[in-house]
C-alpha atoms as an extended CHARMM CRD file, in Angstrom:
* protein
*
       297  EXT
         1         1  MET       CA             -4.1350000000      -25.3800000000        9.4100000000  PROA      1               0.0000000000
         2         2  LEU       CA             -1.9250000000      -27.2340000000       11.8660000000  PROA      2               0.0000000000
         3         3  LEU       CA             -0.0100000000      -30.1180000000       10.3080000000  PROA      3               0.0000000000
         4         4  PRO       CA              0.9660000000      -33.4040000000       11.9700000000  PROA      4               0.0000000000
         5         5  LYS       CA              4.6570000000      -34.1770000000       12.2880000000  PROA      5               0.0000000000
         6         6  TRP       CA              4.5460000000      -36.7780000000        9.5280000000  PROA      6               0.0000000000
         7         7  LEU       CA              2.7050000000      -34.4220000000        7.1470000000  PROA      7               0.0000000000
         8         8  ALA       CA              4.9430000000      -31.4590000000        7.8680000000  PROA      8               0.0000000000
         9         9  LEU       CA              8.0230000000      -33.4330000000        6.8940000000  PROA      9               0.0000000000
        10        10  ALA       CA              6.4060000000      -35.1640000000        3.9530000000  PROA      10              0.0000000000
        11        11  VAL       CA              5.7390000000      -31.9150000000        2.1460000000  PROA      11              0.0000000000
        12        12  ILE       CA              9.2900000000      -30.5460000000        2.3480000000  PROA      12              0.0000000000
        13        13  PRO       CA             10.2230000000      -30.0810000000       -1.3310000000  PROA      13              0.0000000000
        14        14  SER       CA             13.4270000000      -31.5550000000       -2.6690000000  PROA      14              0.0000000000
        15        15  ALA       CA             14.4720000000      -28.0430000000       -3.6670000000  PROA      15              0.0000000000
        16        16  THR       CA             14.7580000000      -27.1270000000        0.0040000000  PROA      16              0.0000000000
        17        17  LEU       CA             17.1490000000      -29.9990000000        0.6030000000  PROA      17              0.0000000000
        18        18  ALA       CA             19.1940000000      -28.9290000000       -2.3870000000  PROA      18              0.0000000000
        19        19  LEU       CA             19.3950000000      -25.3300000000       -1.1780000000  PROA      19              0.0000000000
        20        20  LYS       CA             20.5130000000      -26.5650000000        2.2330000000  PROA      20              0.0000000000
        21        21  SER       CA             23.3810000000      -28.4720000000        0.6480000000  PROA      21              0.0000000000
        22        22  THR       CA             24.5890000000      -25.3470000000       -1.1360000000  PROA      22              0.0000000000
        23        23  GLY       CA             24.4010000000      -23.2550000000        2.0070000000  PROA      23              0.0000000000
        24        24  GLU       CA             21.6320000000      -20.9690000000        0.7030000000  PROA      24              0.0000000000
        25        25  ILE       CA             19.2780000000      -22.0050000000        3.4950000000  PROA      25              0.0000000000
        26        26  PRO       CA             21.0500000000      -22.2490000000        6.8630000000  PROA      26              0.0000000000
        27        27  GLU       CA             20.4470000000      -25.0440000000        9.3230000000  PROA      27              0.0000000000
        28        28  ARG       CA             19.9990000000      -23.8860000000       12.9090000000  PROA      28              0.0000000000
        29        29  ASN       CA             19.6110000000      -26.2250000000       15.8390000000  PROA      29              0.0000000000
        30        30  GLY       CA             19.0050000000      -29.0990000000       13.4550000000  PROA      30              0.0000000000
        31        31  VAL       CA             16.2000000000      -27.3110000000       11.5970000000  PROA      31              0.0000000000
        32        32  ILE       CA             16.5160000000      -26.2590000000        7.9540000000  PROA      32              0.0000000000
        33        33  GLY       CA             15.7890000000      -22.5290000000        7.8800000000  PROA      33              0.0000000000
        34        34  GLY       CA             15.4100000000      -22.5160000000       11.6590000000  PROA      34              0.0000000000
        35        35  VAL       CA             15.1500000000      -19.3580000000       13.7180000000  PROA      35              0.0000000000
        36        36  GLY       CA             18.3590000000      -18.0370000000       15.2200000000  PROA      36              0.0000000000
        37        37  ASP       CA             18.9890000000      -17.0490000000       18.8170000000  PROA      37              0.0000000000
        38        38  LYS       CA             18.7630000000      -13.2960000000       18.2780000000  PROA      38              0.0000000000
        39        39  SER       CA             16.1570000000      -11.3720000000       20.2220000000  PROA      39              0.0000000000
        40        40  PHE       CA             14.0970000000       -8.5680000000       18.7440000000  PROA      40              0.0000000000
        41        41  THR       CA             12.3750000000       -5.5320000000       20.1570000000  PROA      41              0.0000000000
        42        42  ILE       CA              8.8840000000       -4.9560000000       18.8090000000  PROA      42              0.0000000000
        43        43  LYS       CA              7.9320000000       -1.3150000000       18.5650000000  PROA      43              0.0000000000
        44        44  THR       CA              4.3750000000       -0.1170000000       18.2610000000  PROA      44              0.0000000000
        45        45  THR       CA              3.6140000000        2.7510000000       15.9220000000  PROA      45              0.0000000000
        46        46  PRO       CA              0.8730000000        5.3420000000       16.3140000000  PROA      46              0.0000000000
        47        47  ALA       CA             -2.3600000000        4.7950000000       14.4180000000  PROA      47              0.0000000000
        48        48  VAL       CA             -2.3870000000        6.1980000000       10.8940000000  PROA      48              0.0000000000
        49        49  ALA       CA             -5.4480000000        7.9540000000        9.5180000000  PROA      49              0.0000000000
        50        50  ARG       CA             -7.0880000000        5.9550000000        6.7400000000  PROA      50              0.0000000000
        51        51  THR       CA             -8.6010000000        7.4830000000        3.6260000000  PROA      51              0.0000000000
        52        52  PRO       CA            -11.1190000000        4.9790000000        2.2280000000  PROA      52              0.0000000000
        53        53  GLY       CA            -10.6990000000        4.4870000000       -1.4950000000  PROA      53              0.0000000000
        54        54  LYS       CA             -7.0980000000        5.6870000000       -1.5730000000  PROA      54              0.0000000000
        55        55  LEU       CA             -3.6010000000        4.2290000000       -1.3820000000  PROA      55              0.0000000000
        56        56  ARG       CA             -0.8970000000        5.1650000000        1.1160000000  PROA      56              0.0000000000
        57        57  VAL       CA              2.3940000000        4.4940000000       -0.6520000000  PROA      57              0.0000000000
        58        58  THR       CA              6.1410000000        4.5700000000       -0.0110000000  PROA      58              0.0000000000
        59        59  GLU       CA              8.1470000000        4.5260000000       -3.2290000000  PROA      59              0.0000000000
        60        60  ASN       CA             11.5960000000        3.0360000000       -3.8390000000  PROA      60              0.0000000000
        61        61  SER       CA             12.4130000000        1.9590000000       -0.3230000000  PROA      61              0.0000000000
        62        62  GLY       CA             15.5940000000        0.4210000000       -1.6840000000  PROA      62              0.0000000000
        63        63  ILE       CA             15.3760000000       -3.3480000000       -1.3010000000  PROA      63              0.0000000000
        64        64  CYS       CA             16.3940000000       -4.1920000000       -4.8690000000  PROA      64              0.0000000000
        65        65  GLY       CA             19.3170000000       -1.7920000000       -4.9340000000  PROA      65              0.0000000000
        66        66  LYS       CA             20.3790000000       -1.7560000000       -1.2880000000  PROA      66              0.0000000000
        67        67  PHE       CA             20.0870000000       -5.4240000000       -0.3850000000  PROA      67              0.0000000000
        68        68  PHE       CA             20.6050000000       -6.9710000000       -3.8260000000  PROA      68              0.0000000000
        69        69  ALA       CA             23.3630000000       -4.7180000000       -5.0820000000  PROA      69              0.0000000000
        70        70  LEU       CA             25.2180000000       -7.6600000000       -6.6350000000  PROA      70              0.0000000000
        71        71  PHE       CA             22.4340000000       -8.0190000000       -9.1900000000  PROA      71              0.0000000000
        72        72  LYS       CA             23.2900000000       -5.0710000000      -11.3830000000  PROA      72              0.0000000000
        73        73  THR       CA             20.1000000000       -5.4180000000      -13.4290000000  PROA      73              0.0000000000
        74        74  THR       CA             17.8730000000       -4.8660000000      -10.3900000000  PROA      74              0.0000000000
        75        75  GLN       CA             19.2510000000       -1.6800000000       -8.9080000000  PROA      75              0.0000000000
        76        76  ASN       CA             16.8890000000        0.6360000000      -10.7810000000  PROA      76              0.0000000000
        77        77  VAL       CA             13.7580000000       -1.4740000000      -10.4080000000  PROA      77              0.0000000000
        78        78  TYR       CA             10.8580000000        0.7630000000       -9.3720000000  PROA      78              0.0000000000
        79        79  GLN       CA              8.9740000000       -0.4330000000       -6.3190000000  PROA      79              0.0000000000
        80        80  ALA       CA              6.1440000000        0.8130000000       -4.1880000000  PROA      80              0.0000000000
        81        81  SER       CA              4.6880000000       -0.5220000000       -0.9710000000  PROA      81              0.0000000000
        82        82  GLY       CA              1.9070000000        0.5250000000        1.3350000000  PROA      82              0.0000000000
        83        83  TYR       CA             -1.7630000000        0.1930000000        2.0510000000  PROA      83              0.0000000000
        84        84  GLY       CA             -5.0120000000        0.3420000000        0.1730000000  PROA      84              0.0000000000
        85        85  ASP       CA             -7.6990000000        1.5860000000        2.5450000000  PROA      85              0.0000000000
        86        86  ILE       CA            -10.7220000000       -0.4020000000        1.3600000000  PROA      86              0.0000000000
        87        87  ALA       CA            -12.8200000000        0.9570000000        4.2500000000  PROA      87              0.0000000000
        88        88  ALA       CA            -12.5180000000        3.3270000000        7.1760000000  PROA      88              0.0000000000
        89        89  ASN       CA            -11.4540000000        0.4010000000        9.3560000000  PROA      89              0.0000000000
        90        90  GLN       CA             -9.7490000000       -1.9390000000        6.8580000000  PROA      90              0.0000000000
        91        91  SER       CA             -6.3880000000       -1.6840000000        5.0770000000  PROA      91              0.0000000000
        92        92  ILE       CA             -4.7680000000       -4.1470000000        2.6670000000  PROA      92              0.0000000000
        93        93  TRP       CA             -0.9710000000       -4.2480000000        2.4210000000  PROA      93              0.0000000000
        94        94  PHE       CA              0.8470000000       -4.6090000000       -0.9130000000  PROA      94              0.0000000000
        95        95  TRP       CA              4.3880000000       -4.4560000000       -2.2530000000  PROA      95              0.0000000000
        96        96  TYR       CA              4.7690000000       -3.8480000000       -5.9790000000  PROA      96              0.0000000000
        97        97  PHE       CA              7.8410000000       -4.2520000000       -8.2040000000  PROA      97              0.0000000000
        98        98  ASP       CA              8.2640000000       -3.1960000000      -11.8290000000  PROA      98              0.0000000000
        99        99  ALA       CA              9.4530000000       -5.6600000000      -14.4100000000  PROA      99              0.0000000000
       100       100  ARG       CA             13.1390000000       -5.3120000000      -15.2510000000  PROA      100             0.0000000000
       101       101  LYS       CA             12.3280000000       -5.1530000000      -18.9850000000  PROA      101             0.0000000000
       102       102  ASN       CA              9.5510000000       -3.1310000000      -20.5890000000  PROA      102             0.0000000000
       103       103  PRO       CA              7.5170000000       -2.5770000000      -17.4030000000  PROA      103             0.0000000000
       104       104  ALA       CA              5.0430000000       -0.3340000000      -19.2120000000  PROA      104             0.0000000000
       105       105  ASN       CA              3.7570000000       -3.3120000000      -21.2030000000  PROA      105             0.0000000000
       106       106  ALA       CA              4.6960000000       -6.3710000000      -19.1390000000  PROA      106             0.0000000000
       107       107  PRO       CA              1.8290000000       -8.3500000000      -17.5930000000  PROA      107             0.0000000000
       108       108  LEU       CA              0.7060000000       -7.4380000000      -14.0970000000  PROA      108             0.0000000000
       109       109  VAL       CA              1.0120000000      -10.4310000000      -11.7750000000  PROA      109             0.0000000000
       110       110  LEU       CA             -0.6970000000      -10.7550000000       -8.4020000000  PROA      110             0.0000000000
       111       111  TRP       CA              0.9400000000      -13.1300000000       -5.9150000000  PROA      111             0.0000000000
       112       112  PHE       CA             -0.8670000000      -14.6810000000       -2.9570000000  PROA      112             0.0000000000
       113       113  ASN       CA              0.5830000000      -17.1190000000       -0.4830000000  PROA      113             0.0000000000
       114       114  GLY       CA             -1.6690000000      -19.8340000000        0.8940000000  PROA      114             0.0000000000
       115       115  GLY       CA             -2.7880000000      -20.6250000000        4.3810000000  PROA      115             0.0000000000
       116       116  PRO       CA             -5.4200000000      -19.3660000000        4.5800000000  PROA      116             0.0000000000
       117       117  GLY       CA             -3.6490000000      -16.7410000000        6.6070000000  PROA      117             0.0000000000
       118       118  SER       CA             -0.1470000000      -16.8530000000        5.1570000000  PROA      118             0.0000000000
       119       119  SER       CA              1.5120000000      -13.5230000000        4.3720000000  PROA      119             0.0000000000
       120       120  SER       CA              2.6100000000      -12.9930000000        0.7770000000  PROA      120             0.0000000000
       121       121  MET       CA              5.7980000000      -11.4850000000        2.1740000000  PROA      121             0.0000000000
       122       122  ILE       CA              6.9430000000      -15.1060000000        2.5080000000  PROA      122             0.0000000000
       123       123  GLY       CA              6.6190000000      -15.4780000000       -1.2400000000  PROA      123             0.0000000000
       124       124  LEU       CA              8.2820000000      -12.1290000000       -1.8290000000  PROA      124             0.0000000000
       125       125  LEU       CA             11.3510000000      -12.5790000000        0.3640000000  PROA      125             0.0000000000
       126       126  GLN       CA             11.7810000000      -16.3470000000        0.7100000000  PROA      126             0.0000000000
       127       127  GLU       CA             10.3200000000      -18.0080000000       -2.3650000000  PROA      127             0.0000000000
       128       128  ASN       CA             10.2580000000      -15.8240000000       -5.4730000000  PROA      128             0.0000000000
       129       129  GLY       CA             12.7180000000      -13.0240000000       -4.9370000000  PROA      129             0.0000000000
       130       130  PRO       CA             11.3260000000       -9.5520000000       -5.5450000000  PROA      130             0.0000000000
       131       131  CYS       CA             13.7860000000       -8.2620000000       -8.1060000000  PROA      131             0.0000000000
       132       132  ARG       CA             13.8800000000      -10.9210000000      -10.8190000000  PROA      132             0.0000000000
       133       133  ILE       CA             10.3590000000      -11.1720000000      -12.1730000000  PROA      133             0.0000000000
       134       134  THR       CA              7.6670000000       -9.2570000000      -14.0530000000  PROA      134             0.0000000000
       135       135  ASN       CA              5.4100000000       -6.4530000000      -12.7900000000  PROA      135             0.0000000000
       136       136  ASP       CA              4.3940000000       -8.1200000000       -9.5600000000  PROA      136             0.0000000000
       137       137  SER       CA              2.2610000000       -7.0510000000       -6.6410000000  PROA      137             0.0000000000
       138       138  TYR       CA              2.4970000000       -9.1330000000       -3.4740000000  PROA      138             0.0000000000
       139       139  ILE       CA             -0.6790000000       -8.7340000000       -1.4540000000  PROA      139             0.0000000000
       140       140  ASP       CA             -1.4590000000       -9.7330000000        2.1260000000  PROA      140             0.0000000000
       141       141  GLN       CA             -5.0960000000      -10.7880000000        2.1560000000  PROA      141             0.0000000000
       142       142  PRO       CA             -7.6370000000      -10.8780000000        3.6110000000  PROA      142             0.0000000000
       143       143  VAL       CA             -7.5490000000       -8.1650000000        6.2660000000  PROA      143             0.0000000000
       144       144  GLY       CA             -5.8600000000       -9.6370000000        9.3190000000  PROA      144             0.0000000000
       145       145  VAL       CA             -3.1660000000      -11.4810000000        7.3480000000  PROA      145             0.0000000000
       146       146  GLY       CA              0.4210000000      -10.2620000000        7.4630000000  PROA      146             0.0000000000
       147       147  PHE       CA              0.5680000000       -6.4740000000        7.4740000000  PROA      147             0.0000000000
       148       148  SER       CA             -3.0540000000       -6.0480000000        6.3830000000  PROA      148             0.0000000000
       149       149  HSD       CA             -5.0050000000       -4.8360000000        9.3740000000  PROA      149             0.0000000000
       150       150  GLY       CA             -8.3720000000       -3.6550000000       10.5760000000  PROA      150             0.0000000000
       151       151  GLU       CA            -11.7420000000       -5.2200000000       11.2370000000  PROA      151             0.0000000000
       152       152  GLU       CA            -11.6950000000       -8.8630000000       10.1930000000  PROA      152             0.0000000000
       153       153  LYS       CA            -14.9400000000       -9.6230000000        8.3760000000  PROA      153             0.0000000000
       154       154  VAL       CA            -13.9220000000      -12.1760000000        5.7490000000  PROA      154             0.0000000000
       155       155  GLY       CA            -15.0660000000      -15.7340000000        6.3170000000  PROA      155             0.0000000000
       156       156  THR       CA            -15.1700000000      -17.1470000000        2.7740000000  PROA      156             0.0000000000
       157       157  SER       CA            -13.0790000000      -17.0300000000       -0.3990000000  PROA      157             0.0000000000
       158       158  GLU       CA            -15.9380000000      -15.1820000000       -2.1090000000  PROA      158             0.0000000000
       159       159  GLU       CA            -15.8030000000      -12.4290000000        0.5180000000  PROA      159             0.0000000000
       160       160  ALA       CA            -12.0230000000      -12.2440000000        0.1460000000  PROA      160             0.0000000000
       161       161  ALA       CA            -12.4580000000      -11.8960000000       -3.6250000000  PROA      161             0.0000000000
       162       162  ALA       CA            -14.8090000000       -8.9400000000       -3.1870000000  PROA      162             0.0000000000
       163       163  ASP       CA            -12.3170000000       -7.1210000000       -0.9430000000  PROA      163             0.0000000000
       164       164  LEU       CA             -9.5070000000       -7.8640000000       -3.3800000000  PROA      164             0.0000000000
       165       165  TRP       CA            -11.5550000000       -6.4820000000       -6.2690000000  PROA      165             0.0000000000
       166       166  THR       CA            -12.1160000000       -3.2980000000       -4.2590000000  PROA      166             0.0000000000
       167       167  PHE       CA             -8.3890000000       -3.0160000000       -3.6010000000  PROA      167             0.0000000000
       168       168  LEU       CA             -7.4490000000       -3.5220000000       -7.2580000000  PROA      168             0.0000000000
       169       169  GLN       CA             -9.9210000000       -0.8700000000       -8.3800000000  PROA      169             0.0000000000
       170       170  MET       CA             -8.1220000000        1.5660000000       -6.0650000000  PROA      170             0.0000000000
       171       171  PHE       CA             -4.6920000000        0.3220000000       -7.1200000000  PROA      171             0.0000000000
       172       172  LEU       CA             -5.3400000000        0.7650000000      -10.8410000000  PROA      172             0.0000000000
       173       173  ALA       CA             -7.0010000000        4.1560000000      -10.3160000000  PROA      173             0.0000000000
       174       174  ASP       CA             -3.8440000000        5.4910000000       -8.6730000000  PROA      174             0.0000000000
       175       175  GLU       CA             -1.7260000000        7.5580000000      -11.0680000000  PROA      175             0.0000000000
       176       176  ARG       CA              1.3720000000        5.4690000000      -10.2690000000  PROA      176             0.0000000000
       177       177  PHE       CA             -0.2570000000        2.2800000000      -11.5220000000  PROA      177             0.0000000000
       178       178  ALA       CA             -3.0280000000        3.4010000000      -13.8880000000  PROA      178             0.0000000000
       179       179  HSD       CA             -0.8600000000        2.5630000000      -16.9080000000  PROA      179             0.0000000000
       180       180  LEU       CA             -1.1380000000       -1.1180000000      -15.9580000000  PROA      180             0.0000000000
       181       181  VAL       CA             -4.8890000000       -1.2360000000      -16.6660000000  PROA      181             0.0000000000
       182       182  LYS       CA             -4.3000000000       -2.1420000000      -20.3070000000  PROA      182             0.0000000000
       183       183  ASN       CA             -1.8110000000       -4.9100000000      -19.5120000000  PROA      183             0.0000000000
       184       184  ASP       CA             -2.5910000000       -8.5910000000      -19.1830000000  PROA      184             0.0000000000
       185       185  LEU       CA             -3.3460000000       -9.7110000000      -15.6250000000  PROA      185             0.0000000000
       186       186  GLY       CA             -2.3950000000      -12.9910000000      -14.0130000000  PROA      186             0.0000000000
       187       187  ILE       CA             -3.0320000000      -14.5280000000      -10.5960000000  PROA      187             0.0000000000
       188       188  TRP       CA             -0.3580000000      -16.7570000000       -9.0700000000  PROA      188             0.0000000000
       189       189  THR       CA             -0.8400000000      -18.5480000000       -5.7970000000  PROA      189             0.0000000000
       190       190  GLU       CA              0.0360000000      -21.6990000000       -3.9010000000  PROA      190             0.0000000000
       191       191  SER       CA             -1.1420000000      -24.1310000000       -1.2130000000  PROA      191             0.0000000000
       192       192  TYR       CA             -4.6040000000      -23.0140000000       -0.0270000000  PROA      192             0.0000000000
       193       193  GLY       CA             -4.6170000000      -20.8070000000       -3.1060000000  PROA      193             0.0000000000
       194       194  GLY       CA             -5.8530000000      -23.9700000000       -4.8120000000  PROA      194             0.0000000000
       195       195  HSD       CA             -9.1890000000      -22.9840000000       -3.2680000000  PROA      195             0.0000000000
       196       196  TYR       CA             -9.2460000000      -19.2110000000       -3.4460000000  PROA      196             0.0000000000
       197       197  GLY       CA             -7.2270000000      -18.6940000000       -6.6470000000  PROA      197             0.0000000000
       198       198  PRO       CA            -10.0320000000      -20.0290000000       -8.8700000000  PROA      198             0.0000000000
       199       199  VAL       CA            -12.6130000000      -18.1260000000       -6.7870000000  PROA      199             0.0000000000
       200       200  PHE       CA            -10.6940000000      -14.8830000000       -7.3240000000  PROA      200             0.0000000000
       201       201  ALA       CA            -10.4420000000      -15.4700000000      -11.0760000000  PROA      201             0.0000000000
       202       202  LYS       CA            -14.1390000000      -16.3630000000      -11.3330000000  PROA      202             0.0000000000
       203       203  TYR       CA            -15.1240000000      -13.2580000000       -9.3750000000  PROA      203             0.0000000000
       204       204  PHE       CA            -12.9760000000      -10.9770000000      -11.5480000000  PROA      204             0.0000000000
       205       205  LEU       CA            -14.4610000000      -12.4100000000      -14.7430000000  PROA      205             0.0000000000
       206       206  ALA       CA            -17.9860000000      -12.0460000000      -13.3630000000  PROA      206             0.0000000000
       207       207  GLN       CA            -17.2990000000       -8.4150000000      -12.4600000000  PROA      207             0.0000000000
       208       208  ASN       CA            -15.9380000000       -7.8050000000      -15.9530000000  PROA      208             0.0000000000
       209       209  THR       CA            -19.1720000000       -9.1870000000      -17.3860000000  PROA      209             0.0000000000
       210       210  ALA       CA            -21.1990000000       -6.9380000000      -15.0980000000  PROA      210             0.0000000000
       211       211  ILE       CA            -19.1720000000       -3.9090000000      -16.2000000000  PROA      211             0.0000000000
       212       212  ARG       CA            -19.8150000000       -4.7260000000      -19.8600000000  PROA      212             0.0000000000
       213       213  GLY       CA            -23.4940000000       -5.1290000000      -19.0800000000  PROA      213             0.0000000000
       214       214  HSD       CA            -23.5840000000       -1.7810000000      -17.2570000000  PROA      214             0.0000000000
       215       215  THR       CA            -24.8940000000       -3.4250000000      -14.0690000000  PROA      215             0.0000000000
       216       216  THR       CA            -21.8660000000       -2.3340000000      -12.0620000000  PROA      216             0.0000000000
       217       217  ALA       CA            -19.1660000000        0.3100000000      -12.3660000000  PROA      217             0.0000000000
       218       218  GLY       CA            -15.4360000000       -0.2750000000      -12.3070000000  PROA      218             0.0000000000
       219       219  VAL       CA            -12.2420000000       -0.8530000000      -14.2400000000  PROA      219             0.0000000000
       220       220  HSD       CA            -12.1680000000       -3.9610000000      -16.4280000000  PROA      220             0.0000000000
       221       221  LEU       CA             -9.3890000000       -6.3670000000      -15.3830000000  PROA      221             0.0000000000
       222       222  ASN       CA             -7.6240000000       -7.9400000000      -18.3510000000  PROA      222             0.0000000000
       223       223  MET       CA             -7.6000000000      -11.3950000000      -16.7470000000  PROA      223             0.0000000000
       224       224  LYS       CA             -5.4750000000      -13.8420000000      -18.7510000000  PROA      224             0.0000000000
       225       225  ALA       CA             -3.9520000000      -16.4610000000      -16.4580000000  PROA      225             0.0000000000
       226       226  LEU       CA             -4.2930000000      -18.3590000000      -13.2070000000  PROA      226             0.0000000000
       227       227  GLY       CA             -1.2970000000      -20.2660000000      -11.8610000000  PROA      227             0.0000000000
       228       228  ILE       CA             -1.4340000000      -22.5720000000       -8.8250000000  PROA      228             0.0000000000
       229       229  GLY       CA              1.6320000000      -24.1910000000       -7.2890000000  PROA      229             0.0000000000
       230       230  ASN       CA              1.2740000000      -27.1690000000       -4.9530000000  PROA      230             0.0000000000
       231       231  GLY       CA             -2.3600000000      -26.2470000000       -4.5230000000  PROA      231             0.0000000000
       232       232  ILE       CA             -4.8030000000      -27.7410000000       -2.0510000000  PROA      232             0.0000000000
       233       233  THR       CA             -7.8140000000      -28.5940000000       -4.1650000000  PROA      233             0.0000000000
       234       234  ASP       CA             -9.1540000000      -31.8960000000       -2.8220000000  PROA      234             0.0000000000
       235       235  SER       CA             -8.1150000000      -32.7560000000        0.7320000000  PROA      235             0.0000000000
       236       236  PHE       CA             -9.7380000000      -36.1970000000        0.5870000000  PROA      236             0.0000000000
       237       237  THR       CA             -7.3780000000      -37.2520000000       -2.2100000000  PROA      237             0.0000000000
       238       238  GLN       CA             -4.3230000000      -35.1920000000       -1.3680000000  PROA      238             0.0000000000
       239       239  TYR       CA             -4.0000000000      -35.8250000000        2.3650000000  PROA      239             0.0000000000
       240       240  SER       CA             -3.9260000000      -39.6030000000        1.9640000000  PROA      240             0.0000000000
       241       241  GLU       CA             -1.1670000000      -39.2130000000       -0.6200000000  PROA      241             0.0000000000
       242       242  TYR       CA              0.9910000000      -37.3820000000        1.9030000000  PROA      242             0.0000000000
       243       243  ILE       CA              1.2530000000      -40.6800000000        3.7700000000  PROA      243             0.0000000000
       244       244  THR       CA              2.0820000000      -42.5370000000        0.5600000000  PROA      244             0.0000000000
       245       245  TYR       CA              4.7310000000      -39.9980000000       -0.3730000000  PROA      245             0.0000000000
       246       246  ALA       CA              6.3190000000      -40.0860000000        3.0690000000  PROA      246             0.0000000000
       247       247  GLU       CA              6.6850000000      -43.8540000000        2.7390000000  PROA      247             0.0000000000
       248       248  GLU       CA              7.6610000000      -44.1040000000       -0.9280000000  PROA      248             0.0000000000
       249       249  ASN       CA              8.8750000000      -41.2980000000       -3.1820000000  PROA      249             0.0000000000
       250       250  PRO       CA             10.9720000000      -40.9230000000       -6.3480000000  PROA      250             0.0000000000
       251       251  TYR       CA             13.8250000000      -39.2320000000       -4.4660000000  PROA      251             0.0000000000
       252       252  VAL       CA             14.4170000000      -42.3910000000       -2.3990000000  PROA      252             0.0000000000
       253       253  VAL       CA             14.5730000000      -40.2270000000        0.7180000000  PROA      253             0.0000000000
       254       254  THR       CA             13.5010000000      -41.5150000000        4.1060000000  PROA      254             0.0000000000
       255       255  LEU       CA             11.2820000000      -38.6710000000        5.2170000000  PROA      255             0.0000000000
       256       256  VAL       CA              9.8850000000      -40.0000000000        8.4940000000  PROA      256             0.0000000000
       257       257  PRO       CA             10.3090000000      -43.0370000000       10.7610000000  PROA      257             0.0000000000
       258       258  THR       CA              8.1490000000      -46.0730000000       10.0030000000  PROA      258             0.0000000000
       259       259  ASP       CA              6.2610000000      -45.7640000000       13.2980000000  PROA      259             0.0000000000
       260       260  TRP       CA              5.1510000000      -42.2830000000       12.2990000000  PROA      260             0.0000000000
       261       261  ILE       CA              3.7880000000      -43.6770000000        9.0380000000  PROA      261             0.0000000000
       262       262  ALA       CA              1.9510000000      -46.4170000000       10.9190000000  PROA      262             0.0000000000
       263       263  ASP       CA              0.4200000000      -43.8240000000       13.2470000000  PROA      263             0.0000000000
       264       264  ALA       CA             -0.5990000000      -41.7190000000       10.2560000000  PROA      264             0.0000000000
       265       265  LYS       CA             -2.3270000000      -44.6570000000        8.5460000000  PROA      265             0.0000000000
       266       266  THR       CA             -4.2130000000      -45.3950000000       11.7500000000  PROA      266             0.0000000000
       267       267  ALA       CA             -5.2360000000      -41.7550000000       12.1500000000  PROA      267             0.0000000000
       268       268  TRP       CA             -6.4230000000      -41.6750000000        8.5460000000  PROA      268             0.0000000000
       269       269  ASN       CA             -8.3410000000      -44.9540000000        8.4210000000  PROA      269             0.0000000000
       270       270  GLN       CA             -9.8130000000      -45.3970000000       11.8960000000  PROA      270             0.0000000000
       271       271  THR       CA            -13.4960000000      -44.7860000000       12.5510000000  PROA      271             0.0000000000
       272       272  GLY       CA            -13.9230000000      -41.0910000000       13.1910000000  PROA      272             0.0000000000
       273       273  GLY       CA            -10.4040000000      -40.4380000000       11.9170000000  PROA      273             0.0000000000
       274       274  CYS       CA             -9.1360000000      -37.9190000000        9.3790000000  PROA      274             0.0000000000
       275       275  LYS       CA            -10.8010000000      -39.5640000000        6.3760000000  PROA      275             0.0000000000
       276       276  ASP       CA            -14.2110000000      -39.7730000000        8.0430000000  PROA      276             0.0000000000
       277       277  GLN       CA            -13.9760000000      -36.2040000000        9.2620000000  PROA      277             0.0000000000
       278       278  ILE       CA            -13.0810000000      -34.8390000000        5.8300000000  PROA      278             0.0000000000
       279       279  ILE       CA            -16.0480000000      -36.7180000000        4.3600000000  PROA      279             0.0000000000
       280       280  ALA       CA            -18.2700000000      -35.1660000000        7.0430000000  PROA      280             0.0000000000
       281       281  CYS       CA            -16.9080000000      -31.7240000000        6.2410000000  PROA      281             0.0000000000
       282       282  ASN       CA            -17.4690000000      -32.2020000000        2.5050000000  PROA      282             0.0000000000
       283       283  ASN       CA            -21.0300000000      -33.3250000000        3.2160000000  PROA      283             0.0000000000
       284       284  GLY       CA            -21.9840000000      -30.0270000000        4.7830000000  PROA      284             0.0000000000
       285       285  GLY       CA            -19.7730000000      -29.8770000000        7.8390000000  PROA      285             0.0000000000
       286       286  ASN       CA            -19.9410000000      -27.0880000000       10.3620000000  PROA      286             0.0000000000
       287       287  ASP       CA            -17.4610000000      -25.3300000000       12.6280000000  PROA      287             0.0000000000
       288       288  THR       CA            -17.5020000000      -28.2200000000       15.0880000000  PROA      288             0.0000000000
       289       289  VAL       CA            -16.4940000000      -30.6770000000       12.3720000000  PROA      289             0.0000000000
       290       290  GLN       CA            -13.7500000000      -28.3360000000       11.1980000000  PROA      290             0.0000000000
       291       291  GLN       CA            -12.3880000000      -27.9740000000       14.7200000000  PROA      291             0.0000000000
       292       292  ARG       CA            -12.2420000000      -31.7600000000       15.0860000000  PROA      292             0.0000000000
       293       293  ILE       CA            -10.2800000000      -32.0160000000       11.8320000000  PROA      293             0.0000000000
       294       294  GLN       CA             -7.8170000000      -29.3900000000       13.0550000000  PROA      294             0.0000000000
       295       295  GLN       CA             -7.3730000000      -31.2680000000       16.3300000000  PROA      295             0.0000000000
       296       296  ALA       CA             -6.8590000000      -34.5770000000       14.5220000000  PROA      296             0.0000000000
       297       297  LEU       CA             -4.1600000000      -33.0440000000       12.3730000000  PROA      297             0.0000000000
């Protein structure tokens, strides 16, 4: 979803400002975390043969030891990255890291960035840090997001949940990860994950019930937790509060100029504006309504 200038600034967390002040996030050309001036050469790689139902894995590529050598407790963290070929023309990318302590019994955590369409590599490398947490698998989903590639068929959170279930069945059947089947499982997500996180959890629990009832086959997922950070759950309520927060917040920070706030209030309240369009979408909107909302934002 494209964000207006007033909304984009209003949702900058105070933590980002704090990290800027300590020099952890550089400021380039007046933008916190801005892109530098370096140019990059993009190389294409030959197509790789998929094996539906199997993983293609690279183990211990070295990020925790090579790039985070100062953290002595992370140098021997096991990691594995690669693809789960859920179909002959669809592959889901993941990057898994063992827990630093007792990985054989630590909970398995699945991390999903929001979007929809945001790569979980953002969470891995920019938000969480890959070498300081429990058994964690960062997954780019659905197909077409991040490094996950192939035919893009998913159009709903329910369809994404089904593909993710297929991937996890493959993941936990692989000898490198089969020991995690008995461990507790948690889903952690953010932003648009406020929509698909609960859908994923509901789907997993329904599949577990079907397995117990012998109406489907598969590995039972020991689902224990769902965590949502800064989740989008109700755009009608949340989007109007972005304007409020930009104008008045507990950090006493001037986030945007007053004329931007005035424009935002007009865009929200006018006939046919953002509020009316969200109501139309909630009342059974179609693609045309959604496109108008995107354009308004």
